Structure formats: C-alpha cells, structure tokens
Steps between C-alpha positions, in 0.01 A plus 500: 500500500645826356257796517587798286458859621374800307543870566448832313806706411556841334802565288670182631822573310516849674558656164534879441376630168429842360121452479480402868227231402530144610319169484349270769584134538403191692795340670453120504743309726541120512745397759798742452427591138284796386363609179303810403185527299432844342136594561337659190374850597358784285770755610822477699531650843713774653681439829285745690184335363596169662354438847573122522202443734288173481230550229600868465850460360457804265390836636183673375718767348567269213228523234475114468540417867173301517576293180861426605402403864238262360752353245760438778237336721370289213845358416604444866164314550578270201831404668349461850212278369753292318701457823197410690392236237841348482516475881158326514605256228847453662679601180808722478482805266772619266567831335382370150157411633458819690604727215287291260198587717603869524541532123181309409258728314121499540306438808704273732203293622365440144599162360395609151744795523774262615426259212530783256827604644607137494442493122689819435792395717502125545740334753649298212514533125170389325436408151268736302231238479515455876472871559184500272359214702543693830355817346195320371456332835500831674248650256259209566555539880421884479179423305405252768575747777655842429704520822632187662668574832748263664248440780252389238714207381365168610375174374140629452616789282711283280237243453247776403760642262550158337118455464474852342765419246331172403133617508505860431809535266433149358879419509619142456622291791861514372485888471363534855758273633772712333360819654463330851864396480598859419305624799667229725848613388426869579345422837795283601733785410291740713539249789872513458486876520295484819170638360330177618558264775537123464177429676307701234634315208515154649163377371441775238509277192328191647200341329506732198351285233567578137312327227751370247376415157706316250652760261385511143797480280491647156690325229501489116366212294731356221294677241534832680876439526513446122311826434736677744809364316368573142395859578663746268538873601477831304799723506337705767460196725827338406647547858237249630674226312778483758249444783293257298825288458602533858161386618523193268836414658330535842241243371783266391690523827234573767717793606367827648612823340763553778636147436564602126689799623749290703517206264870428500710354223622231730151370544456433129650169364487351158490125526644330195219235496196703593566873465470794732393466862519716808633430844478790747329675782190714472491855634202463732616204726838393380374158436684304230324422169579276212316592176507312170510803269558270202126418519417836360669552164429873489695565827850494349390769237392722780837461683694573190280806419545671836838367602736709707857569398810323654539765775161410664447192702130487429353310208290795391635849437398713797380777253220269395306542823265762607346564846263226607181719508574618141560142394167395642323795326665397179389141540136615541529698182640208318224276616254752373670510155493112493126502574531337849243590758715378788694745731860406415780593745846372584367213718262359240807358316607283788151377547479422129827310517371280786169432318670397181718244689203362686273494197741310275607237758827601673536318836418701818837464676677625183258798467579586855874502431461708180297768684742503792225423764716281715692624802786250479863632511665590181745207479228250579311604191772365271477165664121478516423612150748497203448562130423135396224496769356829364510357148326186606242695700415727203559263202134465409478884462568644163424867480646537152188305369259762635704794373567698818 
C-alpha cells in the first residue's frame, strides 16, 4: 500500500520579491511525486518571522501568528486523518482526493456541509431538476436535524428521517423515495472520498420502508378538451394561443414538451392511404413510438401553423418554444380562462392522450407502443408493430366525431 507523506514548507520556490512576504504550503508526496497546497492565511510572512518549529511555525513577532499556526495545524490534520483512514480501509490515496478534502468548505466533519458543497460543485454534471431535488432533500434533512455529522450517519438516523418526511412533512412515498435516493448518492460519493468507511455504510439503507401510493394522474375529459380547443383570446392574451395549440398537439401525440422540441422531420410520415403518422424516439427514454396522427384531424393544422423552415431539422420552429416553467405557467392561465378547475401542466397532456385511447377502445399492446413504454430495441419495434397493426388496434376510435 502506498502511504503519502505531508510536511509544512515556507516559500517552497525560494522566491525573492521586493515585499519580502511569502506564503506557507503543505507538501504532499506520493511515491516520488510531490504537489503543494497553499494554506489560506490572513497575512503573508517575512523570512525572519518563520521559525519552522512543530506547532509554532510562525514566530510571535507576526501579528497573526496564532491564527496562522492554527490554520497550518488544521490543514495538516485533515491530510493526516485522511491518510490514517485510507490505511485502515486499505485504500490508496491520490492527489485529487487529498486536495478535494483540503479545498472543502464548511466544517469537515459535518455531512450537511459536505452535501451543500456537493450541490454547488457536483462530481459530474447534473440537470437543473436534479440539483433542485438534492437542494430540497438537504433542506428537509436540516429541518429534521440542523447539523448531521458523518459519525451520525447510520441506519437508525436514515429510518427516522424517512419517517419524519412521511409523517411530519406529509410527503408522498414516491417523493420520499426520490429524496432517499439523493441522500444515498451523496453518501456513496462521500465514501469514495474517504469521509466514511465501508463498514459504516454497509447496512445503512437496509429495511427503510417507504409507503408507495398509486399516483393520481390528472387528465382532461373530452368536453374539457373541446373547451380548451375552442377558447378565443383577447389581443392582450394572444400569445397564449401558441401554447394552447402546442398542448393540444401533446394530447394528440402523448408527447412531453421536450419531445415536441426534438420532434424531427424524419419522424413524420404521410401515408397515402391513412395520412400522417409518427415513428421516432422520445426524449425521456429513447424508446421508439409509433403514433397514428391521422386520428386527430386538427393535428395537421398545428404542424402547418408552427412549421420550421427548410434549414431546421425539427418539425416545429425553434422560436415557438419558451422555457418549460414559463410554458407550465401559461398552461395554468389558459386553463383558468377556459374555466377548468384542474391544475394543468405539461404532463397532463400525456395522461390525457393515454386516457383517450383507453376510453375509446384501443388495444392495450398498441397503446403501449404509441406511448413508448416498451424497452425493446429500436429495430425490433418495426417488426413488432407496424402501421397496419396500429390501424387495426385503433380502428374503432374516431376522435373527429367528438370534436377534439
């Protein structure tokens, strides 16, 4: 096993400058390679103020001698503890891990500080929604216990935190599960960085029971869809017409808003016998879908109204789209104008699409293919379900008669 060494050095480059003031470093050596960590101090040091003695590196003649000596001792202790922990766990240390610990802000033994730093500087790129999930999880954890130390982390604390979220915060099972998964991800990263040992996390997440309730899916009834479609806007609210139409197209396709943004011209086919249909992958899971767009007469008008020019590969002009939070706010405003009491968001369109197919008799395997629920490989989709099969599976459904 390779054991790093650490020492305190003053002006390690042997510089000579006009001010005569220099910095202090930790020299960390692994095998024959050394790197230097600059210790943050309130004021640099003159050569005659440097003693270099253990725990009294800076002489009392320096105005910040006490603070600097404490800071040197603190940073050296961080490395020594890390070396001791890695030795006990029989794990080699590298420079990245050591410098990661040295640069960590907040109290080193506090897991809540570590998680806060993890959110600010994650080890890999995270989506905005994922960052929000981690942030909310940390807020709940701090409400449960304002300071959580690494030594506090065990199965009992996590079970109590899970119960707190369910009983005190009244969060759903799926939400609690989401936050516990976030916590697990951060704890595993802390283990990789030697803040925890393997024995401490081995049974940490065992027997944590989360009550899962079947999610309530909001969807629009046919009469509500008709009110949505027939809504007319004042000049002041005319901009909402675009989002009203895009939401209708979501209902016709079962697409999420992101799916509309990547909807490619190569996915849209006009069959001479039936009309428009879509074959293509969804944004969320890359599963293939096959959608009989010809079942919705109004869909073609929306495509033509917001079509992109020849330079763009997408069906809809990129200028049509606003940020998703703005889109969701606009949908709620449209719902209010249409006299709908339901909370309408991007996802409601997909749920509505599924309910329409189920209600009016489309076969279950065909609905699964249209929604892209299967996990089969792309090529296999073309063999398993083709257009005639979709037509056969939906032939009793006629949305033109109900005016949506």
